[in-house]
Residue frames relative to the residue before (quaternion, step in Angstrom):
aa qw qx qy qz dx dy dz
X 1.0000 0.0000 0.0000 0.0000 0.00 0.00 0.00
X 0.0659 0.8148 -0.5715 0.0719 3.64 -0.84 0.89
X 0.3374 -0.7108 0.5779 0.2168 3.51 -1.29 0.20
X 0.6327 -0.5299 0.4257 0.3711 3.45 -1.38 0.51
X 0.3503 -0.6152 0.6495 0.2773 3.56 -1.31 0.35
X 0.1897 -0.7868 0.5786 0.1007 3.55 -0.94 0.81
X 0.0408 -0.8154 0.5769 -0.0272 3.50 -0.88 1.07
X 0.2241 -0.8128 0.5207 0.1345 3.49 0.07 1.26
X 0.3766 -0.7571 0.5090 0.1610 3.59 -0.99 0.93
X 0.3931 -0.7631 0.4666 0.2130 3.58 -0.48 1.27
X 0.4687 0.6409 -0.4782 0.3755 3.64 1.22 -0.10
X 0.7294 0.3954 -0.2652 0.4913 3.64 0.89 -0.48
X 0.5558 0.6197 -0.4244 0.3564 3.67 1.08 0.05
X 0.6394 -0.4943 0.4167 0.4162 3.52 -1.43 -0.10
X 0.3602 -0.7629 0.5046 0.1833 3.57 -0.35 1.18
X 0.6604 0.5530 -0.3303 0.3860 3.55 1.01 -0.66
X 0.7619 0.1159 -0.0753 0.6328 3.69 1.20 -0.19
X 0.0078 -0.8293 0.5588 -0.0012 3.63 0.33 1.15
X 0.5732 0.5889 -0.3772 0.4271 3.62 1.01 -0.55
X 0.6730 0.4889 -0.2695 0.4852 3.49 0.93 -0.95
X 0.6299 0.5495 -0.2939 0.4637 3.53 0.95 -0.87
X 0.6384 0.5044 -0.3208 0.4848 3.62 1.01 -0.84
X 0.6256 0.5650 -0.3114 0.4387 3.53 0.96 -1.04
X 0.6872 0.5031 -0.2720 0.4480 3.55 0.91 -1.02
X 0.7128 0.4735 -0.2524 0.4516 3.57 0.91 -0.84
X 0.5277 0.5794 -0.3536 0.5107 3.47 1.46 -0.63
X 0.7365 0.4422 -0.2455 0.4492 3.61 0.65 -1.11
X 0.6615 0.4942 -0.3094 0.4717 3.62 1.32 -0.40
X 0.6130 -0.5890 0.3392 0.4028 3.55 1.38 0.11
X 0.2286 0.7481 -0.5736 0.2433 3.65 0.86 0.66
X 0.3459 -0.7225 0.5600 0.2113 3.56 -1.10 0.80
X 0.7822 0.0624 0.0150 0.6197 3.44 1.02 -1.08
X 0.2456 -0.7054 0.6224 0.2339 3.60 -1.21 0.11
X 0.2490 -0.7873 0.5617 0.0520 3.48 -0.79 1.24
X 0.1329 -0.7816 0.6085 0.0338 3.45 -1.06 1.11
X 0.1134 -0.7943 0.5906 0.0863 3.58 -0.60 0.94
X 0.1865 -0.8144 0.5492 -0.0155 3.43 -0.39 1.51
X 0.0369 0.8154 -0.5739 0.0659 3.69 -0.49 1.11
X 0.3059 -0.8113 0.4851 0.1135 3.58 -0.97 0.96
X 0.5042 -0.6493 0.4383 0.3633 3.50 1.21 -0.14
X 0.7069 0.3899 -0.3043 0.5056 3.60 1.22 0.26
X 0.6854 0.4276 -0.2802 0.5186 3.49 0.81 -0.97
X 0.7430 0.0558 -0.0208 0.6666 3.57 1.12 -0.79
X 0.5784 -0.6786 0.3401 0.2989 3.60 -1.02 0.85
X 0.6206 0.5213 -0.3365 0.4794 3.66 1.26 -0.05
X 0.2970 -0.7032 0.6235 0.1688 3.44 -1.53 0.34
X 0.0067 -0.8300 0.5578 0.0021 3.63 -0.85 0.74
X 0.8046 -0.1911 0.1651 0.5374 3.60 -0.66 -1.11
X 0.1929 -0.7210 0.6398 0.1834 3.42 -1.39 0.33
X 0.7740 -0.3612 0.2543 0.4535 3.57 -1.28 -0.11
X 0.6503 0.5283 -0.3730 0.3986 3.61 0.77 -0.74
X 0.6017 0.5634 -0.3399 0.4527 3.57 1.06 -0.72
X 0.6513 0.5209 -0.2722 0.4801 3.54 0.93 -1.00
X 0.6821 0.5023 -0.3103 0.4315 3.52 0.82 -0.89
X 0.6410 0.5310 -0.3182 0.4537 3.58 1.06 -0.85
X 0.7226 0.4305 -0.2475 0.4809 3.60 0.86 -0.97
X 0.5496 0.6199 -0.4209 0.3694 3.67 1.07 -0.28
X 0.5576 0.6142 -0.3518 0.4335 3.45 1.32 -0.48
X 0.7693 0.3975 -0.2472 0.4349 3.67 0.83 -0.63
X 0.8025 0.2188 -0.1526 0.5337 3.62 1.11 0.27
X 0.3370 -0.7067 0.5829 0.2174 3.51 -1.18 0.53
X 0.4523 0.7067 -0.4622 0.2870 3.62 1.09 -0.07
X 0.5933 -0.6301 0.3950 0.3081 3.51 -1.05 0.93
X 0.3045 -0.7767 0.5434 0.0934 3.57 -0.70 1.40
X 0.0947 -0.8008 0.5913 0.0050 3.57 -0.47 1.18
X 0.0579 -0.8554 0.5143 -0.0214 3.62 -0.15 1.19
X 0.1255 -0.7897 0.6003 0.0136 3.54 -0.69 1.20
X 0.2026 -0.8018 0.5605 0.0432 3.46 -0.46 1.41
X 0.0551 -0.7705 0.6347 -0.0199 3.50 -0.65 1.31
X 0.4373 0.6878 -0.4442 0.3720 3.59 0.77 1.23
X 0.5397 -0.5915 0.4936 0.3395 3.44 -1.37 0.40
X 0.8662 -0.0118 -0.0472 0.4974 3.59 -1.12 0.86
X 0.1159 -0.8409 0.5284 -0.0171 3.47 0.39 1.47
X 0.5452 0.6421 -0.4141 0.3450 3.57 1.15 -0.54
X 0.6584 0.5405 -0.3082 0.4235 3.61 1.21 -0.51
X 0.7490 0.4163 -0.1535 0.4921 3.44 1.34 -0.43
X 0.4536 0.7399 -0.4297 0.2492 3.54 1.24 -0.35
X 0.6494 0.5329 -0.3274 0.4325 3.54 0.88 -0.86
X 0.5758 0.5994 -0.3486 0.4333 3.62 1.08 -0.70
X 0.7188 0.4552 -0.2080 0.4825 3.50 1.00 -1.14
X 0.5812 0.5772 -0.3320 0.4678 3.51 1.20 -0.71
X 0.7198 0.4573 -0.2190 0.4742 3.51 0.88 -1.14
X 0.5989 0.5522 -0.3557 0.4582 3.57 1.24 -0.52
X 0.6310 -0.5701 0.3632 0.3808 3.65 1.07 -0.39
X 0.2978 0.7811 -0.4842 0.2583 3.49 1.24 0.34
X 0.2446 -0.7526 0.5845 0.1791 3.71 -0.94 0.69
X 0.7946 0.0519 -0.0095 0.6048 3.50 1.12 -0.45
X 0.0717 -0.8033 0.5913 0.0035 3.65 -0.90 0.96
X 0.0801 -0.7898 0.6081 -0.0049 3.52 -0.74 1.20
X 0.0142 -0.7917 0.6106 0.0147 3.61 -0.99 0.81
X 0.6138 -0.6090 0.3980 0.3065 3.48 -1.36 0.32
X 0.5315 -0.6416 0.4549 0.3145 3.54 -1.01 0.82
X 0.6935 0.4691 -0.2961 0.4598 3.55 1.20 -0.62
X 0.5955 0.6385 -0.3214 0.3665 3.57 1.28 -0.22
X 0.8229 0.1287 -0.0432 0.5517 3.57 1.10 -0.41
X 0.3192 -0.7017 0.5932 0.2321 3.47 -1.32 0.41
X 0.6548 0.4770 -0.3025 0.5023 3.71 1.28 0.19
X 0.1458 0.8351 -0.5238 0.0833 3.58 0.92 0.67
X 0.6569 0.5143 -0.3192 0.4494 3.58 0.97 -0.85
X 0.6083 0.5540 -0.3330 0.4606 3.52 1.12 -0.76
X 0.6754 0.5098 -0.2891 0.4475 3.52 1.03 -0.87
X 0.6171 0.5307 -0.3330 0.4760 3.51 1.17 -0.77
X 0.6478 0.5488 -0.3125 0.4260 3.56 0.90 -0.85
X 0.6296 0.5396 -0.2782 0.4848 3.48 1.15 -0.95
X 0.6937 0.4578 -0.2923 0.4730 3.60 0.72 -1.00
X 0.6469 0.5231 -0.3517 0.4291 3.60 0.96 -0.78
X 0.6272 0.5492 -0.3105 0.4567 3.59 1.11 -0.71
X 0.7011 0.4629 -0.2492 0.4817 3.48 1.15 -0.82
X 0.4819 -0.6632 0.4530 0.3502 3.63 1.23 -0.17
X 0.5229 0.6399 -0.3997 0.3967 3.74 1.25 0.46
X 0.4820 -0.6261 0.5314 0.3053 3.60 -0.84 1.02
X 0.1698 -0.7861 0.5939 0.0232 3.52 -1.17 0.92
X 0.1026 0.7943 -0.5988 0.0043 3.60 -1.10 0.57
X 0.3417 -0.7176 0.5832 0.1679 3.44 -1.40 0.25
X 0.0874 -0.7721 0.6288 0.0274 3.68 -1.14 0.66
X 0.1879 -0.7683 0.6051 0.0908 3.41 -1.45 0.13
X 0.5209 -0.5713 0.4936 0.3982 3.64 -1.17 0.45
X 0.6590 -0.5346 0.3600 0.3877 3.51 -1.33 0.45
X 0.6928 0.4827 -0.2801 0.4567 3.58 1.08 -0.67
X 0.5869 0.5995 -0.3745 0.3947 3.59 1.20 -0.23
X 0.5561 -0.6418 0.4429 0.2876 3.62 -0.96 0.97
X 0.4361 -0.7118 0.4641 0.2963 3.69 -0.69 0.91
X 0.5494 0.6113 -0.4067 0.3988 3.63 1.13 -0.23
X 0.5614 0.5988 -0.4021 0.4056 3.61 1.20 -0.34
X 0.6341 0.5258 -0.3305 0.4607 3.59 1.27 -0.30
X 0.4461 0.7510 -0.4296 0.2290 3.63 1.12 -0.42
X 0.7144 0.4736 -0.3029 0.4166 3.61 0.84 -0.71
X 0.7140 0.4246 -0.2343 0.5050 3.54 1.40 -0.23
X 0.4721 0.6918 -0.4625 0.2909 3.65 1.15 -0.33
X 0.6497 0.5331 -0.3551 0.4095 3.79 0.64 -0.79
X 0.7636 0.3778 -0.1605 0.4984 3.61 1.02 -0.90
X 0.5994 0.5761 -0.3980 0.3879 3.59 1.08 0.07
X 0.3751 -0.6881 0.5709 0.2448 3.57 -1.29 0.60
X 0.7976 0.0342 -0.0427 0.6007 3.55 1.01 -0.40
X 0.1815 -0.7130 0.6677 0.1134 3.60 -1.26 0.60
X 0.1893 -0.7800 0.5952 0.0393 3.58 -0.68 1.21
X 0.1565 -0.7546 0.6363 0.0346 3.54 -0.77 1.26
X 0.2333 -0.7441 0.6159 0.1120 3.54 -0.72 1.19
X 0.1069 -0.7983 0.5926 0.0052 3.44 -0.79 1.27
X 0.6442 0.2638 -0.3268 0.6392 3.50 1.41 0.95
X 0.5894 -0.5438 0.4338 0.4107 3.54 -1.21 0.14
X 0.4740 -0.6680 0.4789 0.3158 3.74 -0.68 0.91
X 0.6697 0.5558 -0.3854 0.3068 3.40 -1.29 0.75
X 0.7854 0.1347 -0.0440 0.6026 3.56 1.36 -0.57
X 0.4008 -0.6849 0.5506 0.2591 3.52 -1.12 0.68
X 0.7822 0.4359 -0.2531 0.3662 3.43 -1.48 -0.03
X 0.4554 0.6768 -0.4741 0.3314 3.68 1.16 0.40
X 0.5552 -0.6161 0.4559 0.3229 3.47 -1.28 0.28
X 0.6033 -0.6123 0.4024 0.3150 3.54 -1.15 0.85
X 0.2997 -0.7779 0.5344 0.1395 3.54 -0.79 0.97
X 0.2903 -0.8088 0.4826 0.1694 3.65 0.01 1.25
X 0.6205 0.5627 -0.3688 0.4028 3.69 1.01 -0.60
X 0.5855 0.5586 -0.3707 0.4558 3.66 1.31 -0.06
X 0.4791 0.6911 -0.4327 0.3249 3.70 1.20 -0.24
X 0.6059 0.5677 -0.3647 0.4214 3.59 1.12 -0.58
X 0.6163 0.5498 -0.3392 0.4504 3.57 1.19 -0.65
X 0.6418 0.5246 -0.3025 0.4705 3.54 0.98 -0.85
X 0.6966 0.4470 -0.2949 0.4774 3.60 0.89 -0.83
X 0.6254 0.5323 -0.3453 0.4541 3.59 1.10 -0.59
X 0.6388 0.4930 -0.3293 0.4903 3.64 0.99 -0.86
X 0.6190 0.4904 -0.3931 0.4709 3.70 0.84 -0.50
X 0.6590 0.5382 -0.2963 0.4339 3.52 0.87 -0.96
X 0.6751 0.4968 -0.2620 0.4784 3.60 0.97 -0.90
X 0.6247 0.5397 -0.3116 0.4705 3.55 1.14 -0.77
X 0.6728 0.4896 -0.2975 0.4681 3.53 0.99 -0.84
X 0.6876 0.5117 -0.2616 0.4439 3.55 0.91 -0.95
X 0.7563 0.3822 -0.1892 0.4961 3.60 1.00 -0.87
X 0.4015 -0.7073 0.4825 0.3252 3.55 1.21 -0.43
X 0.3126 0.7474 -0.5265 0.2578 3.66 1.11 0.64
X 0.3993 -0.7453 0.5015 0.1833 3.61 -1.25 0.43
X 0.4577 0.7090 -0.4649 0.2678 3.63 1.18 -0.01
X 0.4374 -0.6423 0.5660 0.2753 3.50 -1.37 0.54
X 0.2871 -0.7171 0.5917 0.2309 3.62 -1.06 0.40
X 0.0944 -0.7958 0.5981 0.0032 3.46 -0.67 1.22
X 0.1489 -0.7882 0.5909 0.0857 3.65 -0.98 0.77
X 0.0063 0.8096 -0.5863 0.0278 3.52 -0.95 0.95
X 0.6879 0.4708 -0.3514 0.4263 3.53 -0.76 1.06
X 0.8550 -0.0346 -0.0147 0.5172 3.57 -0.50 1.30
X 0.3647 0.7468 -0.4741 0.2909 3.59 1.18 0.41
X 0.1259 0.7455 -0.6270 0.1877 3.58 -0.85 1.14
X 0.7213 -0.4275 0.3206 0.4407 3.58 -1.40 0.01
X 0.6349 0.5689 -0.2846 0.4383 3.47 1.33 -0.69
X 0.7564 0.4098 -0.1898 0.4732 3.54 1.03 -0.91
X 0.5360 0.6672 -0.3586 0.3728 3.57 1.24 -0.53
X 0.6730 0.4973 -0.3259 0.4399 3.59 0.89 -0.58
X 0.6156 0.5445 -0.3287 0.4654 3.55 1.30 -0.39
X 0.7889 0.3386 -0.1711 0.4834 3.57 1.11 -0.28
X 0.1906 0.8298 -0.5098 0.1237 3.52 1.02 0.83
X 0.5284 0.6076 -0.4553 0.3799 3.62 1.13 0.21
X 0.6018 0.5467 -0.3446 0.4692 3.56 1.42 -0.33
X 0.4307 -0.7146 0.5199 0.1831 3.42 -1.53 0.47
X 0.7670 0.2166 -0.0588 0.6011 3.52 1.27 -0.80
X 0.0891 -0.7896 0.6036 0.0655 3.51 -0.92 0.89
X 0.2471 -0.7323 0.6240 0.1159 3.63 -0.95 1.08
X 0.0140 0.7971 -0.6004 0.0621 3.56 -0.70 1.14
X 0.1341 -0.8116 0.5677 0.0317 3.57 -0.72 0.98
X 0.7831 0.3007 -0.1653 0.5187 3.50 0.11 -1.19
X 0.6220 0.5522 -0.3471 0.4333 3.63 0.98 -0.89
X 0.7380 0.4008 -0.2767 0.4671 3.61 0.79 -0.73
X 0.7448 0.4203 -0.2354 0.4617 3.68 0.68 -1.05
X 0.6966 0.4508 -0.3188 0.4582 3.57 0.99 -0.19
X 0.6998 0.3491 -0.2181 0.5838 3.58 1.35 -0.01
X 0.6767 -0.3956 0.3593 0.5064 3.67 -1.26 -0.22
X 0.4278 -0.7430 0.4191 0.2989 3.58 -0.49 1.10
X 0.6720 0.4859 -0.3571 0.4298 3.68 0.85 -0.70
X 0.6733 0.5260 -0.3171 0.4117 3.44 0.94 -0.92
X 0.6501 0.4667 -0.3174 0.5087 3.60 1.16 -0.78
X 0.6517 0.4909 -0.3625 0.4504 3.73 0.64 -0.66
X 0.6523 0.5150 -0.3162 0.4574 3.57 0.87 -0.79
X 0.6724 0.5557 -0.2817 0.3997 3.45 0.94 -0.79
X 0.6478 0.5112 -0.2383 0.5121 3.47 1.55 -0.60
X 0.6575 0.5383 -0.2968 0.4356 3.52 1.22 -0.52
X 0.2003 0.8256 -0.4830 0.2123 3.40 0.92 1.22
X 0.5261 -0.6047 0.4449 0.3996 3.61 -1.06 0.41
X 0.2983 -0.8212 0.4804 0.0768 3.45 -0.73 1.33
X 0.8412 0.0547 0.0016 0.5380 3.54 1.04 -0.56
């Protein structure tokens, strides 16, 4: 029996005082802190860069889970490693050098993950599953917060769990997009829930506690 790990997404936090927001979600029981990094190219929005993560890293020891929604992440990995990321995930659609990125992160001692847009076939991840620490399933279109959960992505989550069991892989399954107390019971094959609007628009502890449900 286990419970979900909960990773509040700073995309929905109060940008004017990130350190205070991090302290609040730490006190509320966050397991990870999730950073959605957008470059205005791979997705049409702009958010945090490595300097912001580096500054906030000083205020907490909580696991920093960094999701790069950027073109050619291989050119920026070192910046995010040096900023204090514990885990870096990037999109299969964003680079032709994913194995090189994995090799680099392994040498740096940083956990590594791969993700995909909702419309991308799960099979595109096949070459990377054995070497991944986490697989991030997007249950919204990347680039904007506050979207509704896409139930047609549940099949990917369940398939990833099936593959993990069959192959003996060790990756965690993370889900990001429209996560709430209503959608969490639909995705019990996952291990980590990213929640932005649901946490930051409610009482932080109440929202986080409501997601830490027994999943299997």
